[in-house]
C-alpha positions as CSV (number, residue, x, y, z in Angstrom):
1,X,-39.2,10.8,54.8
2,X,-41.5,13.7,54.4
3,X,-43.4,13.9,51.1
4,X,-44.3,17.0,49.1
5,X,-48.0,16.7,48.3
6,X,-48.0,19.0,45.3
7,X,-45.6,18.2,42.4
8,X,-44.8,21.9,42.0
9,X,-43.6,22.2,45.6
10,X,-39.9,23.0,46.1
11,X,-38.1,20.1,47.7
12,X,-35.1,20.9,50.0
13,X,-32.9,17.9,51.1
14,X,-32.0,18.5,54.8
15,X,-29.4,16.4,56.5
16,X,-29.3,16.5,60.4
17,X,-26.1,15.2,62.1
18,X,-26.5,13.9,65.7
19,X,-23.8,14.0,68.3
20,X,-21.6,11.0,69.0
21,X,-21.4,11.1,72.8
22,X,-23.7,9.1,75.0
23,X,-27.3,10.3,75.1
24,X,-26.9,12.6,72.2
25,X,-29.8,11.0,70.3
26,X,-33.5,11.7,71.2
27,X,-36.9,10.0,70.9
28,X,-38.6,13.3,71.3
29,X,-40.3,15.1,68.4
30,X,-38.1,17.4,66.5
31,X,-39.2,19.8,63.8
32,X,-37.4,21.8,61.2
33,X,-38.4,25.0,59.3
34,X,-36.2,26.6,56.7
35,X,-36.1,30.4,56.6
36,X,-35.0,32.2,53.5
37,X,-35.0,35.7,52.2
38,X,-38.3,35.0,50.4
39,X,-40.1,33.2,53.1
40,X,-40.4,30.0,55.2
41,X,-40.8,26.3,54.4
42,X,-43.3,24.0,55.9
43,X,-42.7,23.0,59.5
44,X,-41.6,19.4,59.0
45,X,-41.2,16.6,61.6
46,X,-37.9,14.8,61.4
47,X,-39.4,11.4,61.0
48,X,-38.5,8.8,58.3
49,X,-40.9,6.3,59.9
50,X,-38.0,4.5,61.6
51,X,-35.3,5.1,64.2
52,X,-34.4,8.8,63.6
53,X,-31.9,11.1,65.4
54,X,-30.0,8.2,67.0
55,X,-26.6,8.8,68.5
56,X,-24.0,9.4,65.8
57,X,-26.6,9.2,63.0
58,X,-26.7,11.4,59.9
59,X,-30.3,11.4,58.7
60,X,-31.8,12.9,55.5
61,X,-35.2,14.5,55.1
62,X,-37.2,16.4,52.5
63,X,-38.6,19.8,53.5
64,X,-41.1,21.3,51.2
65,X,-42.0,24.9,50.3
66,X,-44.6,26.3,47.9
67,X,-42.0,28.5,46.4
68,X,-38.3,29.1,46.4
69,X,-37.1,30.5,49.7
70,X,-34.3,32.4,48.0
71,X,-31.1,32.9,50.0
72,X,-31.2,30.6,53.0
73,X,-30.8,32.5,56.2
74,X,-31.9,30.3,59.2
75,X,-32.7,26.8,60.1
76,X,-35.2,26.5,62.9
77,X,-35.1,23.4,65.1
78,X,-38.0,22.8,67.5
79,X,-38.0,20.0,70.0
80,X,-41.1,18.9,71.9
81,X,-40.6,16.7,74.8
82,X,-44.3,15.6,75.3
83,X,-44.4,13.1,78.2
84,X,-40.6,12.3,78.7
85,X,-37.7,14.7,78.3
86,X,-35.0,13.4,76.1
87,X,-32.3,15.9,75.2
88,X,-30.9,16.1,71.8
89,X,-27.3,17.2,70.7
90,X,-27.2,18.4,67.1
91,X,-23.8,18.7,65.4
92,X,-25.0,20.5,62.2
93,X,-27.6,20.8,59.6
94,X,-27.0,20.9,55.9
95,X,-29.5,22.0,53.2
96,X,-29.4,21.1,49.5
97,X,-31.4,23.5,47.4
98,X,-34.0,22.2,44.9
99,X,-32.0,23.2,41.9
100,X,-28.9,21.5,43.2
101,X,-27.0,24.7,43.0
102,X,-25.4,24.3,46.4
103,X,-25.3,22.7,49.9
104,X,-25.4,25.1,52.7
105,X,-24.1,24.2,56.2
106,X,-25.6,25.4,59.4
107,X,-23.2,24.6,62.3
108,X,-25.0,23.9,65.6
109,X,-23.0,21.9,68.3
110,X,-25.7,22.6,70.8
111,X,-28.0,20.7,73.1
112,X,-31.8,21.0,72.7
113,X,-33.3,20.5,76.1
114,X,-37.0,20.7,77.0
115,X,-39.5,22.3,74.7
116,X,-37.3,24.7,72.8
117,X,-36.8,26.4,69.5
118,X,-33.2,26.9,68.3
119,X,-32.4,29.0,65.2
120,X,-29.1,28.4,63.4
121,X,-27.3,30.8,61.1
122,X,-25.8,29.6,57.8
123,X,-22.1,28.9,58.5
124,X,-20.4,31.7,56.7
125,X,-18.7,33.9,59.4
126,X,-20.3,37.3,59.5
127,X,-19.4,40.3,61.6
128,X,-22.1,42.7,62.6
129,X,-21.3,45.1,59.7
130,X,-21.8,42.1,57.3
131,X,-25.5,41.9,58.2
132,X,-28.1,44.2,56.9
133,X,-31.3,42.2,56.9
134,X,-33.5,43.0,60.0
135,X,-34.2,39.4,60.5
136,X,-30.5,38.5,60.9
137,X,-29.7,41.6,63.0
138,X,-32.6,40.7,65.3
139,X,-31.3,37.1,65.5
140,X,-27.9,38.4,66.6
141,X,-29.3,40.7,69.3
142,X,-31.7,38.0,70.6
143,X,-28.9,35.4,70.8
144,X,-26.7,37.7,72.9
145,X,-29.6,38.8,75.1
146,X,-30.3,35.1,75.9
147,X,-26.7,34.3,76.5
148,X,-26.2,37.2,78.8
149,X,-29.1,35.9,81.0
150,X,-27.3,32.5,81.2
151,X,-23.6,33.5,81.4
152,X,-23.4,35.9,84.4
153,X,-20.4,37.3,86.1
154,X,-19.7,36.5,89.7
155,X,-17.0,37.5,92.1
156,X,-15.6,34.4,93.7
157,X,-13.2,36.4,95.9
158,X,-11.9,39.9,96.2
159,X,-8.9,40.8,94.0
160,X,-9.4,37.8,91.7
161,X,-10.6,37.2,88.2
162,X,-14.3,37.0,88.1
163,X,-15.9,33.6,87.3
164,X,-19.2,32.1,86.1
165,X,-22.2,32.6,88.4
166,X,-23.0,29.1,89.4
167,X,-22.8,27.2,92.7
168,X,-21.7,23.9,91.2
169,X,-20.9,22.5,87.8
170,X,-24.5,21.1,87.6
171,X,-25.8,24.6,87.3
172,X,-23.9,25.2,84.1
173,X,-25.7,25.2,80.7
174,X,-25.5,21.9,79.0
175,X,-23.6,23.3,76.1
176,X,-20.4,23.8,78.2
177,X,-20.7,20.8,80.3
178,X,-18.6,17.6,80.1
179,X,-19.9,14.8,77.9
180,X,-21.2,11.9,80.0
181,X,-18.1,9.8,79.1
182,X,-15.8,12.5,80.4
183,X,-17.9,13.0,83.5
184,X,-17.7,9.3,84.3
185,X,-14.0,9.1,83.6
186,X,-13.2,12.2,85.7
187,X,-15.1,10.9,88.7
188,X,-13.5,7.4,88.5
189,X,-9.9,8.2,87.8
190,X,-9.0,9.8,91.1
191,X,-10.7,7.0,93.0
192,X,-8.8,4.4,91.0
193,X,-5.5,6.0,92.2
194,X,-6.5,6.4,95.7
195,X,-8.0,2.9,95.8
196,X,-4.8,1.4,94.6
197,X,-2.9,3.2,97.4
198,X,-5.6,2.3,100.0
199,X,-4.9,-1.3,99.2
200,X,-1.5,-0.7,100.4
201,X,-2.9,0.8,103.6
202,X,-0.9,3.9,103.2
203,X,-3.5,6.7,102.4
204,X,-5.1,6.4,105.8
205,X,-1.9,6.9,107.8
206,X,-2.1,10.7,108.6
207,X,0.7,12.1,110.7
208,X,2.9,9.0,110.3
209,X,6.3,9.8,108.9
210,X,8.3,7.5,106.5
211,X,11.2,5.8,108.0
212,X,13.7,6.7,105.2
213,X,13.7,8.1,101.7
214,X,13.4,4.6,100.1
215,X,10.1,4.1,101.8
216,X,8.6,6.6,99.4
217,X,8.9,4.0,96.7
218,X,6.1,2.1,98.4
219,X,3.6,4.5,96.9
220,X,4.6,3.5,93.3
221,X,2.0,1.3,91.7
222,X,1.1,0.2,88.2
223,X,1.0,3.8,86.9
224,X,4.6,4.9,86.2
225,X,6.4,7.3,83.8
226,X,10.0,7.4,82.5
227,X,10.5,11.0,83.9
228,X,9.1,10.2,87.3
229,X,11.4,7.2,87.7
230,X,14.3,9.3,86.4
231,X,13.4,12.0,89.0
232,X,13.4,9.3,91.8
233,X,17.0,8.3,90.8
234,X,18.4,11.7,90.2
235,X,16.5,14.2,92.4
236,X,19.4,14.8,94.9
237,X,21.8,15.9,92.1
238,X,22.4,19.6,91.7
239,X,22.1,19.7,87.8
240,X,18.7,17.9,88.0
241,X,17.6,20.4,90.6
242,X,18.5,23.3,88.3
243,X,17.1,21.6,85.2
244,X,13.6,21.6,86.6
245,X,13.6,25.4,86.7
246,X,14.0,25.3,82.9
247,X,11.8,22.4,82.0
248,X,9.8,21.4,85.0
249,X,6.1,22.3,85.7
250,X,7.0,25.9,86.5
251,X,9.4,26.9,83.8
252,X,8.6,30.6,83.8
253,X,9.9,31.6,87.2
254,X,13.7,31.8,86.5
255,X,15.2,35.2,85.6
256,X,18.7,36.6,84.9
257,X,20.5,38.1,87.9
258,X,22.1,41.5,87.1
259,X,23.3,41.8,90.7
260,X,23.2,39.9,93.9
261,X,20.1,40.9,95.8
262,X,20.8,43.0,99.0
263,X,18.7,40.7,101.1
264,X,20.7,37.6,99.8
265,X,24.3,38.5,100.7
266,X,26.1,35.8,98.7
267,X,29.8,36.7,98.5
268,X,32.3,35.6,95.8
269,X,34.2,33.4,98.3
270,X,31.1,31.5,99.1
271,X,30.6,30.2,95.5
272,X,34.1,30.2,94.1
273,X,34.5,26.5,94.5
274,X,31.3,25.9,92.5
275,X,32.2,28.4,89.9
276,X,35.7,27.1,89.4
277,X,39.1,28.6,89.5
278,X,39.1,30.4,86.1
279,X,36.2,32.8,86.7
280,X,34.4,34.7,89.5
281,X,30.9,35.6,90.5
282,X,31.3,39.2,89.3
283,X,32.5,38.0,85.8
284,X,29.7,35.5,85.5
285,X,27.0,38.1,86.5
286,X,28.4,40.5,83.8
287,X,28.4,37.6,81.2
288,X,24.8,36.9,82.0
289,X,25.3,33.4,83.3
290,X,23.9,33.9,86.9
291,X,20.2,33.4,87.5
292,X,17.8,33.6,90.4
293,X,14.5,32.4,91.6
294,X,12.9,34.5,94.3
295,X,9.8,33.2,96.2
296,X,9.1,36.5,98.0
297,X,5.5,36.1,97.1
298,X,5.3,33.4,99.7
299,X,6.6,35.6,102.5
300,X,4.1,36.0,105.3
301,X,1.5,33.6,103.7
302,X,-0.2,31.9,106.6
303,X,0.6,28.2,106.5
304,X,-2.1,25.6,106.5
305,X,-3.3,23.6,109.5
306,X,-4.2,20.0,108.5
307,X,-6.3,18.0,111.0
308,X,-5.0,20.3,113.8
309,X,-1.4,20.0,112.8
310,X,0.5,23.1,111.7
311,X,2.4,23.0,108.4
312,X,5.2,25.3,107.4
313,X,6.1,27.6,104.6
314,X,9.3,29.5,103.5
315,X,10.0,32.2,101.0
316,X,13.5,31.1,99.6
317,X,15.9,32.8,97.3
318,X,18.1,30.7,95.1
319,X,21.1,31.6,93.0
320,X,21.9,29.4,90.0
321,X,24.8,29.2,87.5
322,X,24.6,28.2,83.8
323,X,27.8,26.1,84.0
324,X,29.6,25.4,80.7
325,X,30.0,21.8,81.5
326,X,27.9,20.8,84.5
327,X,24.6,22.3,83.4
328,X,22.3,24.7,85.2
329,X,23.4,24.3,88.9
330,X,22.5,25.9,92.2
331,X,25.1,28.2,93.9
332,X,23.4,29.2,97.1
333,X,20.1,29.0,98.9
334,X,18.5,31.2,101.6
335,X,15.2,30.0,103.1
336,X,13.8,33.4,104.0
337,X,13.6,36.9,102.6
338,X,15.6,38.5,105.5
339,X,19.2,37.5,106.0
340,X,20.4,36.8,109.4
341,X,21.5,34.2,111.9
342,X,18.3,32.3,111.7
343,X,18.4,32.3,107.9
344,X,21.8,31.0,107.0
345,X,23.0,30.8,103.3
346,X,23.2,27.1,102.3
347,X,25.9,26.1,99.9
348,X,26.8,23.0,97.9
349,X,29.9,22.6,100.1
350,X,27.7,22.3,103.3
351,X,27.1,19.0,104.9
352,X,25.2,17.0,102.4
353,X,22.0,16.6,104.4
354,X,21.8,20.3,105.1
355,X,22.2,21.1,101.4
356,X,19.7,18.5,100.5
357,X,17.1,19.9,102.9
358,X,17.7,23.4,101.6
359,X,16.9,22.2,98.0
360,X,13.8,20.3,99.3
361,X,12.6,23.6,100.7
362,X,13.0,25.3,97.4
363,X,11.2,22.5,95.6
364,X,8.4,22.8,98.2
365,X,8.1,26.5,97.3
366,X,7.9,25.5,93.7
367,X,5.0,23.2,94.4
368,X,3.0,26.1,95.8
369,X,3.9,28.6,93.1
370,X,3.3,26.3,90.1
371,X,0.0,24.9,91.4
372,X,-1.6,28.1,92.7
373,X,0.0,30.7,90.3
374,X,1.4,29.2,87.1
375,X,-1.2,26.6,86.8
376,X,-4.5,27.7,88.5
377,X,-4.4,31.4,88.3
378,X,-2.4,32.1,85.0
379,X,-4.2,29.5,82.9
380,X,-7.5,28.2,84.4
381,X,-8.8,31.4,86.0
382,X,-7.5,33.7,83.3
383,X,-9.1,31.8,80.5
384,X,-12.4,31.6,82.3
385,X,-12.8,35.3,81.9
386,X,-12.5,34.9,78.1
387,X,-14.9,32.0,78.1
388,X,-17.6,34.0,79.8
389,X,-17.0,37.2,77.8
390,X,-17.1,35.3,74.5
391,X,-20.4,33.7,75.4
392,X,-21.9,37.0,76.6
393,X,-20.8,39.3,73.8
394,X,-20.0,37.4,70.6
395,X,-22.7,35.5,68.5
396,X,-22.0,32.1,67.1
397,X,-21.9,33.5,63.5
398,X,-19.0,35.9,64.4
399,X,-15.6,34.8,63.2
400,X,-14.0,35.4,66.6
401,X,-16.5,33.1,68.2
402,X,-15.8,30.4,65.6
403,X,-12.1,30.8,66.2
404,X,-12.1,30.7,70.0
405,X,-14.9,28.2,70.7
406,X,-12.8,25.1,70.4
407,X,-10.2,26.6,72.7
408,X,-12.8,27.2,75.5
409,X,-14.2,23.8,75.5
410,X,-15.0,22.4,79.1
411,X,-13.1,25.1,80.9
412,X,-16.1,26.4,82.7
413,X,-17.0,23.0,84.1
414,X,-13.4,22.1,85.2
415,X,-13.1,25.5,86.9
416,X,-16.4,25.2,88.6
417,X,-15.3,21.7,89.9
418,X,-11.9,23.2,90.8
419,X,-13.4,25.8,93.1
420,X,-15.1,23.1,95.1
421,X,-12.8,20.2,94.9
422,X,-9.4,22.0,94.8
423,X,-9.7,25.5,96.3
424,X,-12.4,25.2,99.0
425,X,-11.9,24.9,102.7
426,X,-12.3,21.1,102.4
427,X,-10.7,20.6,99.0
428,X,-7.6,18.8,98.0
429,X,-5.2,21.7,98.6
430,X,-6.6,22.2,102.2
431,X,-6.0,18.5,102.9
432,X,-2.4,18.2,101.6
433,X,-0.7,21.5,100.8
434,X,1.0,24.1,103.1
435,X,-0.8,26.9,101.1
436,X,-4.2,25.2,101.5
437,X,-7.1,27.1,103.0
438,X,-6.6,30.8,103.6
439,X,-3.0,30.8,102.3
440,X,-4.1,29.7,98.8
441,X,-6.4,32.6,98.3
442,X,-4.0,35.2,99.7
443,X,-1.2,33.9,97.5
444,X,-3.4,34.1,94.3
445,X,-4.5,37.6,95.2
446,X,-0.9,38.8,95.6
447,X,-0.1,37.4,92.1
448,X,-3.2,38.9,90.6
449,X,-2.5,42.4,91.7
450,X,0.8,42.4,89.8
451,X,-0.3,40.2,86.8
452,X,0.5,41.8,83.4
453,X,-0.8,41.1,80.0
454,X,2.8,41.5,78.8
455,X,3.9,38.5,80.8
456,X,1.4,36.3,78.9
457,X,3.2,36.9,75.7
458,X,6.1,34.4,75.6
459,X,8.4,36.4,73.5
460,X,8.1,39.4,75.7
461,X,8.2,37.3,78.9
462,X,11.4,35.6,77.9
463,X,13.1,38.9,77.0
464,X,11.9,40.5,80.2
465,X,13.3,37.7,82.4
466,X,16.6,37.8,80.5
467,X,16.6,34.0,79.8
468,X,16.9,34.0,75.9
469,X,20.5,32.8,76.0
470,X,19.9,29.8,78.4
471,X,21.1,26.5,77.0
472,X,18.8,23.5,77.2
473,X,15.7,25.6,77.9
474,X,13.4,23.3,75.9
475,X,10.3,25.0,77.2
476,X,11.4,28.3,75.7
477,X,12.4,26.8,72.4
478,X,9.2,24.8,72.0
479,X,6.8,27.4,73.3
480,X,8.2,29.9,70.9
481,X,7.6,27.6,68.0
482,X,4.0,27.1,69.2
483,X,3.5,30.8,69.8
484,X,4.7,31.7,66.3
485,X,2.5,29.0,64.7
486,X,-0.6,30.2,66.6
487,X,0.2,33.8,65.9
488,X,0.5,33.0,62.1
489,X,-2.8,31.1,62.1
490,X,-4.6,33.8,64.0
491,X,-3.2,36.5,61.8
492,X,-4.6,34.7,58.7
493,X,-8.0,34.4,60.2
494,X,-8.2,38.0,61.3
495,X,-6.9,39.3,58.0
496,X,-9.6,37.1,56.2
497,X,-12.4,38.8,58.0
498,X,-10.9,42.3,58.9
499,X,-9.7,44.2,55.9
500,X,-8.4,47.1,57.9
501,X,-7.8,48.5,61.4
502,X,-11.0,50.5,61.1
503,X,-13.1,47.4,60.8
504,X,-11.7,46.2,64.1
505,X,-12.3,49.6,65.8
506,X,-15.9,49.7,64.5
507,X,-16.9,46.1,65.4
508,X,-19.2,46.9,68.3
509,X,-19.6,43.3,69.3
510,X,-15.8,42.9,69.4
511,X,-15.4,46.0,71.5
512,X,-18.1,44.9,73.9
513,X,-16.2,41.7,74.2
514,X,-12.9,43.3,75.2
515,X,-14.7,45.7,77.6
516,X,-16.4,42.8,79.3
517,X,-13.0,41.2,79.7
518,X,-11.1,44.2,81.1
519,X,-14.0,46.0,83.0
520,X,-15.8,43.0,84.4
521,X,-13.6,39.9,84.3
522,X,-10.3,41.5,85.1
523,X,-11.5,44.4,87.2
524,X,-9.2,45.7,90.1
525,X,-6.1,44.8,88.3
526,X,-4.5,48.2,87.5
527,X,-1.2,46.9,86.1
528,X,-2.6,44.4,83.8
529,X,-2.1,46.6,80.7
530,X,-4.8,45.4,78.3
531,X,-6.7,48.2,76.9
532,X,-10.6,48.3,77.0
533,X,-10.6,49.2,73.3
534,X,-9.0,47.3,70.3
535,X,-7.8,49.7,67.7
536,X,-6.0,47.6,65.2
537,X,-5.8,44.2,63.6
538,X,-2.4,43.6,65.3
539,X,-3.8,44.2,68.8
540,X,-6.6,41.8,68.0
541,X,-4.2,39.2,66.7
542,X,-2.0,39.4,69.8
543,X,-4.9,39.1,72.2
544,X,-6.4,36.1,70.4
545,X,-3.0,34.5,70.2
546,X,-2.6,34.9,74.0
547,X,-5.9,33.2,74.6
548,X,-5.2,30.3,72.4
549,X,-1.6,29.8,73.5
550,X,-2.6,30.1,77.2
551,X,-5.5,27.7,76.9
552,X,-3.4,25.1,75.0
553,X,0.4,25.2,75.2
554,X,0.9,27.1,78.4
555,X,-1.6,24.9,80.2
556,X,0.2,21.8,78.8
557,X,3.5,23.0,80.0
558,X,2.4,23.5,83.6
559,X,-0.2,20.7,83.9
560,X,0.9,17.7,81.9
561,X,4.1,17.0,83.9
562,X,2.6,17.0,87.3
563,X,2.9,13.3,87.8
564,X,6.5,13.3,86.3
565,X,7.8,15.8,88.8
566,X,5.6,15.2,91.8
567,X,5.2,11.4,91.9
568,X,8.5,11.1,93.7
569,X,7.3,13.3,96.5
570,X,10.6,14.3,98.1
571,X,11.4,16.0,94.7
572,X,8.4,18.4,94.9
573,X,6.7,18.1,98.3
574,X,3.3,19.5,98.7
575,X,3.9,20.5,102.4
576,X,6.5,20.6,105.0
577,X,5.7,19.5,108.6
578,X,8.7,21.2,110.4
579,X,10.1,24.6,110.2
580,X,13.2,25.5,107.9
581,X,16.5,24.6,109.5
582,X,18.6,27.4,111.1
583,X,21.6,25.2,111.9
584,X,23.3,23.5,109.0
585,X,25.3,21.1,111.3
586,X,22.1,20.0,113.1
587,X,20.3,18.6,110.0
588,X,19.7,14.9,110.3
589,X,17.9,12.4,108.2
590,X,15.3,12.1,110.9
591,X,14.7,15.9,110.6
592,X,14.2,15.5,106.8
593,X,11.8,12.6,107.2
594,X,9.8,14.5,109.8
595,X,9.6,17.5,107.5
596,X,8.6,15.8,104.4
597,X,4.8,14.9,103.8
598,X,3.5,12.0,105.9
599,X,2.2,8.8,104.4
600,X,-1.4,10.1,103.9
601,X,-0.2,13.4,102.2
602,X,2.2,11.6,100.0
603,X,-0.5,9.3,98.7
604,X,-2.9,12.2,98.0
605,X,-0.2,14.2,96.2
606,X,0.8,11.3,94.0
607,X,-2.8,10.3,93.2
608,X,-3.9,13.8,92.5
609,X,-0.9,14.5,90.3
610,X,-1.6,11.4,88.2
611,X,-5.3,12.3,88.0
612,X,-4.6,15.9,86.7
613,X,-1.8,15.2,84.3
614,X,-2.7,11.9,82.7
615,X,-3.7,11.9,79.0
616,X,-7.5,12.6,78.8
617,X,-9.4,9.8,76.9
618,X,-11.4,12.4,74.9
619,X,-8.6,14.9,74.4
620,X,-8.6,17.0,71.1
621,X,-5.1,18.0,70.2
622,X,-4.4,21.6,69.3
623,X,-5.4,22.4,65.7
624,X,-7.8,19.5,65.4
625,X,-11.3,21.1,65.0
626,X,-13.8,18.3,65.5
627,X,-16.6,20.9,65.6
628,X,-16.4,22.6,62.2
629,X,-17.5,26.1,62.9
630,X,-15.8,27.6,59.9
631,X,-17.4,26.6,56.6
632,X,-15.6,28.9,54.1
633,X,-12.9,27.3,52.0
634,X,-10.5,30.1,52.7
635,X,-10.8,29.5,56.5
636,X,-10.6,25.8,56.1
637,X,-7.3,26.3,54.1
638,X,-5.9,28.3,57.0
639,X,-6.7,25.4,59.3
640,X,-5.0,23.0,57.0
641,X,-1.9,25.2,56.9
642,X,-1.9,25.5,60.7
643,X,-2.3,21.7,61.1
644,X,0.7,21.2,58.7
645,X,2.8,23.6,60.7
646,X,1.9,21.8,63.9
647,X,2.9,18.6,62.3
648,X,6.3,20.1,61.3
649,X,6.8,21.3,64.9
650,X,6.1,17.8,66.2
651,X,8.8,16.3,64.0
652,X,11.3,19.0,65.1
653,X,10.6,18.3,68.8
654,X,10.8,14.5,68.3
655,X,14.0,14.9,66.4
656,X,15.5,17.2,69.1
657,X,14.7,14.6,71.8
658,X,16.3,11.6,69.9
659,X,18.9,10.2,72.2
660,X,18.2,12.4,75.1
661,X,18.0,10.5,78.4
662,X,15.6,13.0,79.8
663,X,13.2,14.1,77.1
664,X,10.9,17.2,77.1
665,X,7.8,16.3,75.1
666,X,5.1,18.4,76.9
667,X,4.8,20.8,74.0
668,X,4.5,18.3,71.2
669,X,1.4,19.4,69.4
670,X,-0.1,15.8,69.7
671,X,0.2,16.2,73.5
672,X,-1.3,19.6,73.7
673,X,-5.1,19.9,74.2
674,X,-7.0,22.6,72.3
675,X,-8.5,23.8,75.6
676,X,-8.2,23.5,79.4
677,X,-10.3,20.4,80.2
678,X,-8.5,19.1,83.3
């Protein structure tokens, strides 16, 4: 421990907390200097003549000063690598004043790599208007200048959200990269799944069809889930087909039907037997009980070619009925956007195999839409824009940075990996999905052009789609509870730091942040509807709530059930290898088997679905803030209240699911991660 050589020197007790992940500690020399309103302390090496700064350690040191430093402003950490570089992750620094009047926290949660000096602000959240000292104003400006050099915008493709300017995840700053444990787990998990299937000699059989539907069971291995097995046993049933539009991996595509679409000429006689004798199609439409899913966005998308073999796509329309007794059931299906002889309308009264194949084609369209649009575009790529803008425009001491930082964890790395491993010309989608390759990008670009900020707000989205009266719509019920809890928490934080609308309007860092989002990240999206200027606290609260909800609850709703709904591949096939049927009477089981994914594609779909949706070993549930960026008691009380509300939501959801044969648990707060990490 450092010793003050003069008895009159002021002694500050400094505590340094080291990260807990692998390689967080260091054997390099680290020095600390305290900066106060009245001057600086001695530059002191962090050395207690033993093992210092080890992984997970919390070490104490004495830092001396000839006189009182006054109000503590900064802690300066300096690392020198000397001969061998050994990076160091600092969680936080605390400083106890000589008179014992207080302990001041300096959050860090940063890597020190190379010969570097890192200056930390005292933990009290400060807007730009809260700082007046030239030293602190200069620190804010310098921090943002450095970050803007590191976090640069890049256009990955035309008519898409911009992304981080790196070639691979290895080019990312250490502060936003996976911990070593997560990196190792991420690499190994997919290989484990594929390895298990390889032992069955299935994953190498490209182009080889299964003999019958029961053969798909051969891909099941030691990893199972209750929902996936339920899907395997009930996937042919009409009520289960309809249920998945409400509570499957794409629960935001269904909308109320105010009239039968002109290009989908379903007549009352066609569906009368399904509706029952005491009602009619017109009556049920007027009563608000008829719904539709329309995959027009898939029309004309070029289908993938896998190892020289053409795959097939369709753009179906499906009419559904909220039956008072039988559940949410399909009434009619058309496998194209233009009605005609070659696009017949399939009905439940048709030959069973024809009706089954029509439903399979709809589920195949679901796979493309939920993977590329609902999951990839509307969560991963949208949130990446907020990640970049936050790093570029908001200093670490700002309350909005402190609020958002836990909800942006790991997203830049998972997206950088996704562009190579999922979206590229030799990525997973190109190998197994009918929208892989060129089609994937065209599909995402189509959605992006018409994406709206309004649709990201669940309350407005449910209203606009006309689905608020649907029974058994667990996704809607649970996501509204999550939205309300997040909105109340964000409202409390914003009200704590912004006393008026004028303070929002005049926060230049905040305005630069939203301008970076709208003018850089989301450029070329004229219908998005987010203003480049925030003029009120309510506008800020809504935007921050959208970010947190999308990064947590919405991602969980689309991602976490992938294995459940896709493991039984006939239920949600990644590709189709034959064109849609045009003759109902000609559909045979051989046609179905030749249409469904082959053995190799089946294995890849199942393995990748497990890889993406399995619980992450280092997951941080929503509301659990492992990194304590907020140090003020008032902010910490808001966090505790948020955590209690999430606990109450968990109990409500679990209570609601008691006794249900098919449970919906994706939006249990304990199963929702704070951020998009997979």
